[in-house]
Structure formats: structure tokens, C-alpha cells
SERO-4910 file (N, C-alpha, C, O; in steps of 0.05 Angstrom, whole numbers):
BEGIN
 pado doro    nc1    nc2    nc3   cac1   cac2   cac3    cc1    cc2    cc3    oc1    oc2    oc3
  Met    A     17    -24      0      0      0      0     18     25      0     37     26     15
  Ser    A     11     44    -17     27     68    -18     19     88      5     -2     86     16
  Arg    A     38    105     10     33    125     31     12    145     21     10    151     -2
  Val    A     -3    155     40    -23    175     35     -9    203     39      3    207     60
  Ile    A    -11    220     19      0    247     21    -21    265     33    -42    269     21
  Glu    A    -15    275     57    -34    292     70    -19    317     81      1    314     95
  Val    A    -29    340     74    -18    365     85    -39    376    104    -63    378     98
  Val    A    -29    383    128    -47    391    150    -38    419    160    -17    429    153
  Asp    A    -55    431    176    -49    457    188    -24    454    206    -19    433    217
  Tyr    A     -9    476    208     14    476    226      6    468    254    -16    476    263
  Asp    A     23    453    267     17    444    294     41    450    312     63    438    307
  Pro    A     39    467    332     61    473    349     73    449    364     96    451    373
  Val    A     59    427    365     69    403    378     93    392    363    109    376    374
  Trp    A     96    400    338    119    391    321    146    399    334    166    385    330
  Ile    A    146    422    348    171    431    361    179    411    382    202    403    383
  Ala    A    161    403    399    167    384    420    174    356    409    191    342    419
  Ala    A    160    349    387    167    323    373    195    324    363    210    304    365
  Phe    A    204    346    352    232    349    343    251    347    367    270    331    366
  Glu    A    245    361    388    263    362    411    266    334    423    288    326    431
  Lys    A    244    319    425    245    291    435    263    274    418    279    259    428
  Glu    A    259    276    392    275    260    373    304    268    372    321    252    369
  Ala    A    309    294    375    336    304    375    352    292    398    375    286    395
  Ala    A    339    289    421    352    277    444    360    248    438    381    239    446
  Ile    A    342    234    425    348    206    417    371    205    398    389    189    401
  Leu    A    371    222    378    392    223    358    419    231    370    440    221    362
  Asn    A    419    250    388    443    257    402    455    234    417    479    230    418
  Ala    A    437    217    429    447    194    443    458    173    424    478    160    429
  Val    A    445    170    401    454    150    381    482    158    370    500    141    369
  Phe    A    485    183    362    509    192    349    531    202    368    554    205    360
  Gly    A    523    208    393    542    215    414    560    238    407    551    259    396
  Gln    A    585    235    413    605    256    410    610    263    381    624    283    375
  Arg    A    600    247    363    604    253    334    586    275    324    591    286    302
  Val    A    566    282    339    546    302    331    559    330    333    569    338    354
  Ala    A    558    345    311    565    373    311    541    390    316    541    409    332
  Glu    A    518    384    302    494    399    305    470    382    297    472    362    282
  Val    A    447    389    309    421    376    302    401    399    297    398    416    315
  His    A    388    399    274    369    420    268    342    409    260    340    387    247
  His    A    321    423    267    294    417    257    292    432    230    295    456    229
  Ile    A    287    417    209    285    429    182    258    421    169    242    408    182
  Gly    A    255    429    145    230    422    130    207    439    139    210    457    156
  Ser    A    184    434    129    160    450    133    151    450    162    140    470    171
  Thr    A    154    428    177    145    428    204    162    446    222    155    451    245
  Ala    A    184    456    212    202    474    226    196    503    221    209    521    232
  Val    A    175    508    206    168    536    199    140    542    211    120    533    202
  Pro    A    140    558    233    115    564    246     94    575    226    100    593    210
  Gly    A     70    564    228     48    573    211     46    559    184     26    563    170
  Leu    A     66    544    176     67    532    150     52    505    150     58    488    166
  Asp    A     32    502    132     19    477    129     39    456    119     57    463    104
  Ala    A     37    432    129     58    412    123     47    383    124     26    378    136
  Lys    A     62    365    112     57    337    118     67    334    147     88    345    153
  Pro    A     53    319    163     61    317    192     84    297    196     82    277    210
  Ile    A    106    304    183    131    288    185    153    306    194    158    327    181
  Ile    A    166    299    215    188    316    227    214    310    211    224    287    212
  Asp    A    224    330    198    250    328    184    272    338    202    270    360    214
  Ile    A    293    322    205    315    329    223    341    327    207    346    307    193
  Leu    A    358    347    210    384    348    199    404    343    221    405    357    241
  Val    A    420    322    217    442    315    236    468    319    221    473    308    200
  Ile    A    485    335    233    512    340    222    532    326    240    534    331    264
  Leu    A    548    308    228    568    294    242    596    304    234    599    318    214
  Asp    A    616    298    250    643    306    244    652    293    218    667    304    202
  Thr    A    643    268    214    649    253    189    627    232    186    615    223    205
  Thr    A    623    224    161    604    201    156    619    177    145    607    159    134
  Asp    A    645    177    148    661    155    137    653    128    147    655    108    133
  Asp    A    643    127    172    635    102    184    605    102    191    596     91    211
  Ile    A    589    115    174    561    119    179    547     92    184    528     91    200
  Asn    A    555     71    171    543     45    174    545     34    203    530     17    211
  Ser    A    565     44    218    568     34    245    545     43    263    542     33    286
  Phe    A    528     62    254    505     71    269    479     58    261    459     63    274
  Asp    A    480     40    241    456     28    231    440     13    253    416     17    255
  Arg    A    454     -3    269    440    -18    289    427      0    310    404     -5    318
  Ala    A    441     20    319    430     39    339    406     53    327    386     58    341
  Met    A    407     61    302    384     75    289    361     55    287    338     63    292
  Glu    A    366     30    279    344     11    278    332      7    306    308      5    308
  Asp    A    349      5    326    339      2    354    322     26    362    304     23    379
  Ala    A    327     49    351    312     74    357    287     75    339    272     95    341
  Gly    A    282     55    323    258     54    307    260     63    278    240     66    264
  Tyr    A    285     68    269    289     78    243    295     57    222    307     36    229
  Arg    A    287     62    198    294     45    175    318     58    162    318     82    156
  Val    A    339     43    158    364     53    145    360     53    115    354     32    104
  Arg    A    362     77    103    357     79     74    382     84     58    381     82     33
  Gly    A    404     92     70    429     98     56    427    124     41    413    143     50
  Glu    A    441    126     19    441    151      3    418    152    -17    412    174    -28
  Cys    A    404    130    -21    381    129    -40    389    138    -68    372    151    -82
  Leu    A    413    132    -77    422    142   -103    407    128   -126    407    138   -148
  Asp    A    395    105   -121    381     91   -142    351     95   -141    336     80   -154
  Ala    A    342    114   -124    313    119   -122    302    132   -147    318    143   -163
  Thr    A    276    132   -151    264    145   -174    272    174   -176    280    184   -197
  Ile    A    272    188   -153    284    215   -151    308    210   -133    306    208   -109
  Pro    A    332    209   -146    356    201   -131    363    219   -108    358    244   -109
  Gly    A    374    207    -87    383    223    -64    409    237    -72    417    238    -95
  Thr    A    421    250    -52    445    265    -56    469    250    -45    468    240    -23
  Pro    A    490    247    -61    514    234    -50    524    248    -25    526    272    -25
  Gly    A    529    232     -5    538    244     21    516    250     40    521    259     63
  Arg    A    490    246     32    468    250     50    457    222     57    449    207     39
  Phe    A    457    215     82    448    189     91    420    193    104    416    210    121
  Tyr    A    402    176     95    373    180    101    362    157    118    368    134    113
  Phe    A    346    165    137    333    146    155    304    154    158    298    178    159
  Thr    A    285    135    159    257    141    162    246    126    186    256    104    193
  Lys    A    226    137    198    213    125    222    183    127    219    172    146    209
  Glu    A    170    106    227    141    105    227    131    104    256    144     92    273
  Thr    A    109    117    261     96    116    287     67    106    282     52    119    267
  Asn    A     60     85    295     33     72    291     28     67    261      6     71    251
  Gly    A     48     58    247     45     50    219     45     73    199     40     69    175
  Val    A     50     98    208     50    121    191     77    135    193     88    139    214
  Arg    A     88    143    169    113    157    169    112    182    186     94    198    183
  Ser    A    131    184    205    131    206    224    156    223    225    156    246    233
  His    A    179    211    216    204    225    218    222    218    194    222    196    184
  His    A    237    238    185    258    235    165    283    246    178    283    268    189
  Val    A    305    232    177    330    241    187    350    242    164    354    222    150
  His    A    363    265    160    382    269    139    409    274    153    412    293    168
  Val    A    428    256    149    454    258    162    476    265    142    478    253    121
  Tyr    A    491    286    148    513    295    131    538    298    148    537    301    173
  Ala    A    561    298    134    586    306    147    588    336    146    578    349    128
  Glu    A    601    347    166    606    376    166    617    385    140    635    372    128
  Gly    A    608    408    130    618    420    106    603    411     80    609    422     59
  His    A    585    392     82    570    383     58    554    407     48    542    422     63
  Trp    A    555    411     22    542    434      9    512    436     14    502    458     15
  Glu    A    499    414     17    470    414     20    460    424     47    437    431     50
  Ile    A    478    424     67    470    433     94    460    462     93    439    468    103
  Val    A    476    479     80    468    507     78    441    510     64    425    527     71
  Asp    A    437    494     43    411    496     28    388    489     47    367    503     47
  Lys    A    390    469     63    369    461     81    363    483    102    340    489    107
  Leu    A    384    494    113    380    515    133    371    541    120    354    555    131
  Ala    A    381    548     97    373    573     83    343    572     76    329    591     80
  Phe    A    334    549     65    306    546     57    288    549     81    268    564     81
  Arg    A    295    536    103    279    538    128    278    566    138    257    577    144
  Asp    A    301    579    141    303    605    153    290    626    135    278    646    145
  Tyr    A    292    623    109    280    642     90    249    641     93    236    662     94
  Leu    A    238    616     94    209    614     98    200    625    125    179    637    127
  Arg    A    217    621    145    210    632    172    209    663    171    192    675    184
  Ala    A    227    675    155    229    704    154    210    716    133    206    741    133
  His    A    198    700    116    180    710     95    153    695     96    149    676     80
  Pro    A    136    703    114    111    688    118     93    687     93     78    668     89
  Gly    A     94    707     76     79    707     51     88    685     33     72    671     21
  Lys    A    114    681     31    125    660     15    118    633     27    112    614     13
  Ala    A    120    631     54    112    606     67     83    599     63     76    576     58
  Ala    A     66    619     64     37    615     59     32    605     31     16    587     26
  Ala    A     46    617     11     43    608    -17     52    579    -20     40    564    -34
  Tyr    A     74    572     -6     84    544     -7     63    526      6     58    504     -5
  Gly    A     52    534     28     31    517     41      7    513     23     -4    491     22
  Glu    A     -2    534     10    -25    531     -9    -18    512    -32    -34    496    -39
  Leu    A      6    515    -43     15    497    -64     15    468    -55      5    451    -68
  Lys    A     26    464    -31     28    437    -21      0    425    -16     -4    401    -21
  Arg    A    -18    440     -6    -46    430     -2    -58    422    -28    -71    401    -30
  Arg    A    -55    439    -49    -67    433    -75    -54    408    -87    -69    391    -97
  Ile    A    -28    406    -87    -16    383   -100    -19    358    -84    -18    336    -95
  Ala    A    -22    360    -57    -27    337    -41    -54    325    -48    -57    300    -49
  Ala    A    -74    342    -54   -100    332    -63    -98    319    -90   -111    299    -96
  Glu    A    -81    330   -108    -78    319   -135    -62    293   -135    -66    276   -153
  His    A    -44    290   -116    -25    267   -115    -28    252    -89     -8    244    -78
  Arg    A    -52    248    -80    -57    236    -54    -42    210    -49    -34    204    -26
  Phe    A    -39    193    -70    -25    168    -66      0    166    -83      9    144    -90
  Asp    A     11    189    -90     34    189   -108     55    208    -98     56    232   -105
  Asn    A     73    198    -80     93    215    -68    112    226    -89    121    249    -86
  Ile    A    119    211   -109    137    221   -130    124    244   -145    137    264   -150
  Gly    A     98    241   -152     84    262   -165     83    287   -148     85    310   -158
  Tyr    A     78    283   -122     77    305   -103    104    320   -103    105    344   -104
  Met    A    126    305   -101    153    317   -100    159    332   -126    169    354   -125
  Arg    A    152    320   -148    157    333   -174    141    358   -177    150    378   -189
  Ala    A    116    358   -167     98    381   -171    107    405   -155    101    428   -162
  Lys    A    121    401   -133    130    424   -117    159    432   -124    170    451   -113
  Asp    A    172    417   -141    201    421   -147    207    449   -158    226    461   -150
  Gly    A    190    459   -176    195    485   -188    195    507   -167    212    525   -166
  Phe    A    175    506   -149    172    526   -128    197    524   -109    209    544   -102
  Val    A    204    499   -102    227    495    -83    252    506    -96    267    520    -83
  Lys    A    257    500   -121    282    509   -134    284    539   -136    304    551   -131
  Ser    A    262    552   -145    262    581   -148    265    594   -120    279    614   -117
  Thr    A    251    584   -100    253    595    -73    280    591    -62    291    608    -48
  Leu    A    292    568    -68    319    563    -57    340    583    -69    358    590    -55
  Leu    A    336    591    -94    354    611   -105    352    637    -89    373    649    -82
  Glu    A    328    646    -83    323    669    -66    335    665    -38    348    683    -27
  Ala    A    329    642    -27    338    636      0    368    636      3    378    645     23
  Arg    A    382    625    -16    411    625    -15    422    653    -13    440    659      3
  Arg    A    412    671    -31    421    699    -31    415    712     -4    432    725      8
  Trp    A    390    708      5    381    720     30    398    710     53    407    725     70
  Tyr    A    403    684     54    417    671     76    446    681     77    457    687     99
  Glu    A    458    684     54    486    694     52    488    722     64    507    728     78
  Leu    A    467    738     59    467    766     70    460    767     99    468    786    113
  Asn    A    445    747    109    433    749    136    444    730    156    436    731    179
  Ser    A    461    711    149    472    692    168    500    701    177    514    715    162
  Gly    A    506    692    200    533    695    209    543    717    223    567    717    229
***
């Protein structure tokens, strides 16, 4: 059975859900953790989202990422690897883990080594939407519409929002460069 794509109203409980999971991930990765961030739509107050908590974990290195597989499985995660052979391929150097709660996808964890180029993109996109509520609202409206159109088609859903994400990311990178640090 395929996953149901559902976009719901923003829920402030997502912050506590992230904090709870961040504590688990800090215990799994231990001293190797440089940073843990709440990313994705559930990290943007007021933004309608699929109720899945996206978490960015930055490690000092991912050279031995497989050594954490057992601990991640014990924490309820499915080890997905880099997903380079997926229909929409993953990013080399991004290691992906998914978790279900009561049979429904509830968490995505994206693990990178410090310095990976995609880290800034994830943070820039999140922070840009936080700082630009009009853009976040437009994104939420788009996601609601395409979720209805692609209710049982995650690939179609991802492809349908790709143009918006890419154009917003261009704006977000420029904004982030001027406003971070």
C-alpha cells in the first residue's frame, strides 16, 4: 500500500516532537554530533505541512556511517542509505533514515558530514520561509493543492513542488548569505 500524502495545518506540537527525537539522535550519534536542526516545513511556524518531522544531523564525518545502523534501527528507524538509485535520486553524502509511528511515516533524518554543500541549502530554505511568511503561505497553499492531486503518489507530489522549491531556494541562498553569520 502506498503512503497517503496529507498536508495539514501547522501544529506547534511539532517543536516538542523534534526536541524529543533530537535527544534520541544525540544519544545515538554521541560525540560525533556537531549539530542537530529541525528542518523542513514542520520547522516553519504557521506553514501547512505533511506531519513528518524532518531532522538534519551534522556529524564530524560520515566515513563510518554504517556503524550507526544498528542503533538507528533500535531507535525505530529504517536505514535507507544515500538512496542514489531511487526514482528521484538522493544526494551523494546524504544518509537517510525514516521512522514510522503507529504505521504512519513520522520522521525523516538526513545525516551529513560537516561541510557538505546541501547543509546550507536546508538551513537557508527553512530560515527564508520563517522570515518570509507570505512565501511560506504560498508554499503551504501549493502543497495543499498538489497533495490533493497526488494523494497516493509521493513522486508526483515531490515533482509538482520542485519548481517552487528550486526558485525559492535561489532566493533563500542569496538571503541567507546576506543574513547569516
